[in-house]
C-alpha atoms as one frame of an Amber mdcrd trajectory, in Angstrom:
protein
   0.003   0.012   0.018   1.149   3.563  -0.690   1.948   5.682   2.354  -0.024
   8.941   2.103   0.107  10.169   5.704   1.907  13.295   4.680  -0.739  14.130
   2.096  -3.562  13.385   4.530  -1.983  15.608   7.174  -1.558  18.415   4.711
  -5.239  18.117   3.703  -6.308  18.331   7.365  -4.546  21.671   7.778  -4.780
  23.144   4.305  -7.920  21.685   2.757  -9.982  24.829   3.198  -7.277  26.876
   1.526  -6.977  24.384  -1.371 -10.741  24.741  -1.862 -10.228  28.438  -2.341
  -6.877  28.614  -4.145  -6.578  25.172  -5.819  -4.397  22.234  -5.051  -0.832
  23.634  -5.117   1.935  22.286  -7.350   3.925  21.114  -4.351   1.133  18.770
  -3.346   0.914  17.331  -6.852   4.682  16.825  -6.747   4.394  15.174  -3.346
   1.601  12.890  -4.588   3.817  11.831  -7.482   6.725  11.202  -5.159   4.560
   9.000  -2.942   3.482   6.916  -5.920  -0.122   8.155  -6.094  -0.029   9.028
  -9.780   1.155   5.557 -10.816  -0.793   3.720  -8.103  -2.151   0.888 -10.210
   0.191   0.954 -13.167   2.612  -1.956 -13.581   5.922  -1.804 -11.763   7.624
  -2.388 -15.102   6.562   1.127 -16.094   7.422   2.727 -12.763   4.024   2.224
 -11.098   3.182   0.836  -7.685   1.237  -2.051  -9.124  -1.634  -1.838  -6.704
  -4.466  -4.315  -7.222  -8.133  -3.287  -7.483  -8.831  -3.466  -3.755  -5.689
  -1.565  -2.836  -6.444   1.170  -5.373  -9.972   1.456  -3.978  -8.692   1.806
  -0.422  -6.250   4.442  -1.534  -9.046   6.379  -3.158 -11.148   6.093   0.027
  -8.272   7.328   2.186  -7.732  10.376  -0.082 -11.478  10.918  -0.314 -11.704
  11.014   3.476  -9.068  13.726   3.515  -9.904  15.941   0.505 -12.015  15.370
  -2.584  -9.792  17.535  -4.751  -6.775  15.445  -3.768  -8.658  12.244  -4.596
  -9.656  13.831  -7.940  -5.990  14.034  -8.864  -5.709  10.265  -8.411  -8.823
   9.793 -10.487  -8.270  12.040 -13.507  -4.564  11.244 -13.925  -5.376   7.538
 -13.476  -8.040   7.726 -16.169  -5.479   8.893 -18.709  -2.874   6.303 -17.716
  -5.498   3.442 -17.662  -6.627   4.294 -21.154  -3.068   4.343 -22.549  -2.215
   1.149 -20.701  -5.269  -0.690 -22.040  -5.395   0.578 -25.650  -1.985   1.991
 -26.466   0.456   0.117 -28.677   3.588  -1.332 -27.150   5.523   1.687 -28.396
   2.992   4.135 -26.972   3.013   2.328 -23.628   6.827   2.543 -23.516   6.765
   6.227 -24.458   4.015   7.462 -22.154   3.396   5.156 -19.207   6.735   5.608
 -17.374   6.346   9.396 -17.441   2.696   9.188 -16.342   3.358   6.613 -13.655
   6.162   8.622 -12.031   4.368  11.969 -12.348   6.940  13.426 -14.717   3.843
  14.147 -16.759   0.427  15.015 -15.253  -2.484  13.863 -17.427  -6.032  15.247
 -17.789  -9.064  14.068 -19.674 -10.416  16.549 -22.222 -13.812  15.204 -23.354
 -16.675  17.485 -22.318 -17.829  20.290 -24.638 -20.630  22.886 -24.625 -22.765
  20.486 -26.680 -21.379  17.199 -25.366 -21.701  16.341 -21.708 -23.520  13.143
 -20.873 -23.805  12.472 -24.588 -20.104  12.516 -25.497 -20.781  11.187 -29.011
 -21.855  14.696 -29.861 -18.389  16.160 -29.612 -17.497  18.740 -32.234 -13.722
  18.638 -31.804 -12.082  17.464 -35.056  -9.008  15.454 -35.901  -8.058  16.291
 -39.501  -5.464  13.923 -41.066  -2.534  15.809 -42.627   0.096  13.462 -43.997
   1.735  11.711 -41.045   0.160  14.202 -38.648  -3.289  15.102 -37.333  -4.627
  18.649 -36.808  -6.722  18.971 -33.648  -9.326  21.748 -33.424 -11.977  22.336
 -30.751 -12.721  23.532 -27.255 -12.973  21.440 -24.143 -14.728  22.478 -20.927
 -14.405  21.584 -17.263 -11.026  19.892 -17.658 -10.023  18.726 -14.129  -6.484
  19.842 -13.365  -6.408  21.334 -16.805  -4.463  24.316 -15.446  -1.636  21.998
 -14.408  -1.747  19.061 -16.857   1.159  18.463 -19.207  -0.792  16.219 -21.601
  -4.484  15.851 -22.451  -6.386  12.789 -23.544  -8.683  14.397 -26.107 -11.866
  12.994 -27.602 -12.823  14.169 -31.103 -13.984  13.058 -34.505 -12.037  11.998
 -37.588 -13.642  11.182 -40.976 -13.612   7.477 -40.057 -15.126   7.867 -36.613
 -14.613   9.115 -33.029 -10.981   9.204 -31.951  -8.877   9.751 -28.855  -5.376
  11.209 -28.895  -2.733  12.469 -26.485  -2.037  16.177 -27.020   0.942  17.793
 -25.357   0.144  21.100 -23.592   3.241  22.871 -25.050   2.269  22.367 -28.694
   1.520  25.543 -30.725  -2.207  26.246 -30.822  -3.037  24.895 -27.315  -4.572
  27.474 -25.027  -5.331  26.995 -21.337  -7.781  29.350 -19.597  -8.583  28.900
 -15.905 -12.289  28.143 -15.342 -14.302  29.636 -12.581 -14.758  27.296  -9.614
 -18.076  25.511  -9.528 -20.254  24.186  -6.729 -17.742  21.633  -5.583 -14.274
  20.279  -6.383 -12.989  23.829  -6.176  -9.431  22.723  -5.604  -9.144  20.820
  -8.842  -7.889  23.773 -10.971 -10.463  23.458 -13.744  -9.612  24.841 -17.138
 -11.098  25.464 -20.598  -8.694  24.036 -23.169  -8.633  25.340 -26.728  -7.047
  23.521 -29.680  -6.480  25.619 -32.808  -5.236  23.344 -35.555  -2.794  21.756
 -33.150  -0.424  19.511 -35.002   0.401  16.162 -33.424   1.939  12.992 -34.905
  -0.593  10.397 -35.921   1.271   8.054 -33.589  -0.366   9.915 -30.687  -3.784
   8.580 -31.664  -4.775   5.938 -29.071  -6.517   3.061 -30.880  -7.886   3.298
 -34.411 -10.594   5.745 -35.482 -13.998   4.547 -34.323 -12.667   3.247 -31.014
 -12.195   6.633 -29.373 -15.330   6.779 -27.268 -16.457   3.143 -26.905 -13.030
   1.792 -26.033 -10.482   4.472 -25.083 -12.697   6.981 -23.265 -14.895   4.132
 -22.085 -11.935   2.605 -20.273 -11.024   6.018 -18.787 -14.587   6.554 -17.488
 -14.801   3.068 -16.051 -11.575   3.691 -14.151 -12.873   7.065 -13.058 -16.152
   5.638 -11.749 -14.326   3.117  -9.670 -12.048   5.558  -7.908 -14.910   8.067
  -7.499 -17.012   5.330  -5.870 -14.379   4.516  -3.280 -13.588   8.199  -2.811
 -17.270   8.841  -2.045 -17.159   6.142   0.636 -14.184   7.955   2.184 -16.028
  11.281   1.988 -19.161   9.914   3.549 -17.282   8.245   6.334 -15.417  11.509
   7.080 -18.802  13.273   7.304 -20.091  10.549   9.645 -16.964  10.779  11.800
 -17.256  14.560  12.145 -20.930  14.437  12.856 -20.559  11.776  15.531 -17.693
  13.698  17.174 -19.745  16.932  17.223 -22.820  15.176  18.554 -20.848  13.614
  21.401 -19.068  16.885  22.340 -21.853  19.468  21.828 -23.965  20.116  24.858
 -27.277  21.993  24.726 -28.437  22.961  28.176 -27.434  19.929  30.209 -27.867
  17.372  27.449 -25.343  16.236  24.890 -26.587  16.464  21.336 -26.048  12.727
  21.130 -28.571  12.250  23.851 -31.327  13.041  21.401 -32.886   9.962  19.845
 -33.296  11.651  16.416 -29.619  12.432  16.288 -28.623   8.884  17.136 -31.069
   7.583  14.496 -29.537   9.833  11.875 -26.049   8.613  12.760 -27.283   5.000
  12.648 -28.844   5.431   9.206 -25.670   7.078   7.934 -23.475   4.283   9.299
 -25.590   1.558   7.626 -25.591   3.421   4.326 -21.792   3.964   4.368 -21.259
   0.278   5.159 -23.570  -0.712   2.275 -21.832   1.538  -0.204 -18.464   0.162
   0.844 -19.719  -3.408   0.382 -20.732  -2.554  -3.188 -17.304  -1.027  -3.782
 -15.639  -4.170  -2.413 -17.823  -6.272  -4.768 -16.665  -4.089  -7.677 -13.050
  -4.602  -6.563 -13.481  -8.362  -6.482 -15.082  -8.521  -9.972 -12.400  -6.281
 -11.433  -9.616  -8.287  -9.826 -11.127 -11.511 -11.225 -11.571 -10.050 -14.743
 -15.258 -10.814 -14.478 -17.681  -9.617 -17.202 -19.774  -8.315 -14.298 -17.085
  -5.790 -13.400 -18.527  -3.009 -15.538 -21.981  -3.106 -14.039 -20.625  -3.717
 -10.535 -18.557  -0.532 -10.850 -21.580   1.487 -12.111 -23.605   0.219  -9.213
 -20.891   1.069  -6.704 -20.429   4.573  -8.043 -24.201   5.131  -8.093 -24.677
   3.930  -4.525 -21.606   5.635  -3.075 -22.337   8.980  -4.693 -25.898   8.868
  -3.359 -24.676   7.970   0.151 -22.071  10.767   0.012 -24.806  13.278  -0.777
 -27.158  11.977   1.866 -24.706  11.580   4.712 -23.001  14.890   4.058 -26.387
  16.616   4.152 -27.255  14.986   7.475 -23.831  15.947   8.853 -24.375  19.560
   7.954 -27.721  19.460   9.709 -26.242  17.923  12.885 -23.383  20.458  12.997
 -25.717  23.334  12.314 -23.978  26.724  11.947 -20.590  25.000  12.391 -21.328
  22.940   9.290 -22.010  26.048   7.269 -18.833  27.892   8.285 -16.516  28.986
   5.476 -13.746  26.591   6.549 -15.983  23.666   7.442 -14.801  20.366   6.034
 -18.377  19.054   6.190 -19.707  21.995   4.209 -16.949  21.491   1.603 -17.766
  17.801   1.335 -21.492  18.552   1.060 -20.805  20.684  -2.023 -18.399  18.088
  -3.438 -20.867  15.226  -2.948 -23.466  16.810  -5.249 -20.856  16.957  -8.051
 -20.140  13.252  -7.491 -23.730  12.484  -8.513 -23.074  14.045 -11.917 -19.491
  13.313 -13.000 -18.440   9.986 -14.584 -22.077   9.271 -15.363 -25.126  11.006
 -13.806 -27.287   9.058 -11.366 -30.164   8.891 -13.864 -27.977   7.366 -16.517
 -26.706   4.791 -14.076 -30.298   3.916 -13.145 -31.173   3.291 -16.792 -28.058
   1.140 -17.272 -28.751  -0.890 -14.162 -32.412  -1.325 -15.162 -31.345  -2.693
 -18.584 -28.984  -5.103 -16.795 -31.913  -6.341 -14.642 -34.084  -6.833 -17.705
 -31.352  -8.834 -19.491 -31.213 -11.169 -16.505 -35.016 -11.586 -16.493 -34.949
 -12.545 -20.193
């Protein structure tokens, strides 16, 4: 397992500042040095070689400390996982060691103004030009886009949807910081522009037509998995803080924990967190076994854990009252983050439809 005590301690003291100013470069460098950025990549490429369960537990630990810190593990891991799964042997040798060690920070550039949940609607183009490709388009809400060295970009080529690695320092790439949203305010969001950016065709990952279904599909599956475990960590942190406050807070001559409604809220939250963790553990087992059920198990885990994170964080804010609404409140920050978790890497409604279709296939 990777030792992240130093990162966790920093999050405890600086998390509120990161939420305002963004996760600083020195923390990204420290995460790389601790092996976080290559957590589940093979040791042959400089990674830590964590298995599915170990990766999940790492995501939960980081999620318990700071959602933006866990998001670094997620988005960088999405890029590395896609290259590892669909890159050629030469591409894996070229890119994976630098991604695994953190020499390069990766970011996923898929979302556009007209392509969010429906990524097949992307307007970004890949125009073949001899041995090169010209990339043109604009990507929104790129997590850690302000810091990333390379972007995994989704676009369309005459033969179908494509994915390619585009270096940040190529002429025609522009990076504009995006305004912080409801949550994940420490993730240094950016809008990335590509104006006829020339890249070698060798930086296309998989053939045209495989860009969304295979390359980005792998990235999103990896993202859902770490988000799911991260949500378990987030929810457990909210439960821990709510329980500590309820035990210490005295109103009149009665501790807050002396009220039956408070104890019931804590009990419901505990059961929900344990249930979400069990679904994450099931997803870990199916992924580790290479089971065909791994994909739906991961969707179910992310769906359940994101819902629990939202519910438990809301209860925690209610229990803490004004303290939960304070500007530097970890619970308040997690409450905002949790809502975003129900949208990214597949909205809750989309997951429900997918799970319903899975149920119907079983019935038939």
